[in-house]
N, C-alpha and C positions, 0 to 999 in steps of 0.2 A: 450277127451281133445280135443280141437279144437286147431289148428295149427296157429298160429299169422305170416306173415313174415314181415321183416319191412324192407324196403330199405332207408337209411339215407344220407343227403348230407350236405355239407359245411351248411346249412340254421338252421341244428338242432344245430351248436355249434356256431354260429353267437350269440344266447344269451346268451353264456358263456365269449363273447367278442373275438373270435379267426374271423381273416379278413378271408372272400370267396374269392375266383377269381372273381366272376361276381359282387361285390358290385365294383371291384376296375376296372373295364374296362379291364380286361384281365393281372392285374396287383397283385401282393403279397407284399404288404409290401413294397410297388416302386418297387420292381424289375419285369421285364418281365418275365415271367414262363418259357419262352424258354431259358433265360440264366440263372437257378437255378434250372431247373427240367428237366434236359434230360441226358442220356448221355453223349452226345456230351458237353455240360459244363460241366462236369465231366472231362471230358477229357482237355477240354481248362483250365479251372481254379478251380481246384478240392480244394485249399484252400476258397474260396468265397462261392462254394457250400458249403461245411464243414461249415462255417461263419453262412450260411442262414440259415441252418437248426439246427443249434446248437441256436440263436436265436426265430426260429418256435417253437423248444423241449421247451424252457426256458419260453415263453408264454404259452405252456399247461400246463405248469405244474404247474405253477402259476394260470391257470384256474381252474373253479370249474364245475360240472356239473349242467346244470339248469334243472328247471321243466322239461322239455320236456325230457332229458334223466332220470330222477326220474320216472317219470311217466309212461314210456315204461318200467323200470326195474319191477314197480310194478304191471303191467299188467300180470308178471308170477303168480301170484297171484290167475289166473283164468284160464291162456291161456297155451299152449306151446309157447314159443315166442323167435324166433328167428331174432337177427337184421343182416343184413349185411348192412357194412356201405362203402362208400367209403373216410368216412376221416382217416387220419392217427391221430389221437388224442385218447387216451384213456379214454375219459368223459363217455362211456356207461357202460366199466367196473368199472370206480370207482363209477358211480351212483348203480352199484349192478346189472346190465345184465347177466346172468347166460351164454348165449350163441350166442357170438358175431364173424361174419368172418369180417376180414378185407380184403377188395378188395386191395387196394392199399399199403397196408404194415403197419405198426405202429412206429412213430416217436421215442417211447422210446426204441426200437432195432438198433443193427447196424448191417450190413450185409457184408461179404465178396466182394469184388471186382471182385474176380476171380469166387468162386462159391456163387449164390444168396441161394442158399439152407443152407448156415452158419449163421446162425440169433445170435445174443447174446446182451443180457440187458444193456442197460448204465444205469452206477449210476452217478445220476443225471441228468444235462442238457447239459455236454460241449462232443463230441468225437472230439477229437485229431489227429491233421494228425501225423501219425506216429505211431497208433495202429493199430494194426494187427491183422487176423485173424491167427487161425491155420495153415494155407496155407501161410503166410506171405505175403497175400497182405494187402491193406490199408482199412481199414474198412468205410463203405460209410454208409447212412442213410438206415434203411430197410423201401423204399419208393419207389413206382412203379413208373417209373419217364416216361415221354410222349416219348411213342415210343418203350417201354417194354413191355413184354407181363403181362397178368394182371394173376398169377398162381391159384387163387384161385375161378376164374367166375365158373369151371365147377360143383364144388362144391356146390357155389351160386345158378346155375341153377337149383341142383338138390332140393336143399332145395326148390327154390321159385315152382317149379311143385308140391312141394304137399302142398301147403297153401290152407288152407280153409279162412284166410281174409289176404289181400295183403295191408299193408301200405306203401307209398311212402313219404318222412319227408323231406322238407328240400332240393331236387334237382329239376333243371330246366328239368332232362332226355334228358341231351344233351351230355354226357359225355359216351362215347361206349366204352368196351360193356358193363358195368352195366345197361346202359338205356335199353339195350336187354333184360334183366331178364322180363321185363315186357310182354314180350312176348311169355316166356312160363308157368306165372299163370294159374292154370286151369281156363276155362271160367266160371264154377259154382263159383266160388271163389270170396265173398263179396270184394272189391277194393276201397279204401280210397287215398287222395291225401292229404297231407296238407304243403301248401306253400303261401306266400301272394302273389307271380308271379306266374300265372297259364300258364303252358307252352303248347305248339301246342299236345293236346293228343286226338285226334279224334282217333285213333285207338287202345284205352283203353275202351271197351265197357263196360256201365255201371259202369264209376268212378264217384265215388261220391268226390266232390272237397270241402275243406274247407281252403276256403281262407284267413290262417290266421297266425304270424308267430309260429313256432314249439311251443314257449314257452304258446301260450295259445290256440292254437287246440288240440297239443297232449293231454294233462291233462284232457279237456273235452271229446274229442274220449274214452281216455280211461276210463273214468268214466262212459261212454255210455256202453262201450262195459263189463266191469265189472258188472253192475247192470243189465245185461240181464243174467248172471249167478247166480242172485239172487233166 
């Protein structure tokens, strides 16, 4: 069974109503990302950061997987599929994808402020100040902020290096280290980009570009790939 590795970004969740950074000129729901998505922001004003992510979590829980998420889950009928996502929502899992690697964490979990390896599920949308980890430190969102290490990047690179087909969906390939995954994909692999905004991609040889939103482009390419196996 051929191995499909999919790198997804915010564009795939835009079809579920979740706003992206790039659509708002560096703002996210009216906030400058550096005021709510850095360790320094957490040190300055943890209450504001906590409330920001509570509202984002509420939006994620109210959102539903769209046609692109569902199509990717359906691709498992004919392929060994791993989704590597930059997104912090759980829409891939809720759509039915069996193997999802979250590069930037997942908003439905919390983590210790003292030891990021300690993570916990969140019941509902609200994580409150005063909720502590087993070490006695405040729980924060299980999200990789700007300036923090990306602990799953090595795992993701190993997976990308085994791809027979590598798909990039809904990302501008501007955020590192995730964008660097394209460098480890085998030369022989088929490479497909699906996004309405095509970034500077001259460094990726033999890349097939489908300039469409994920909600239309992904179901179409999934049907094509499954038809190959008939």
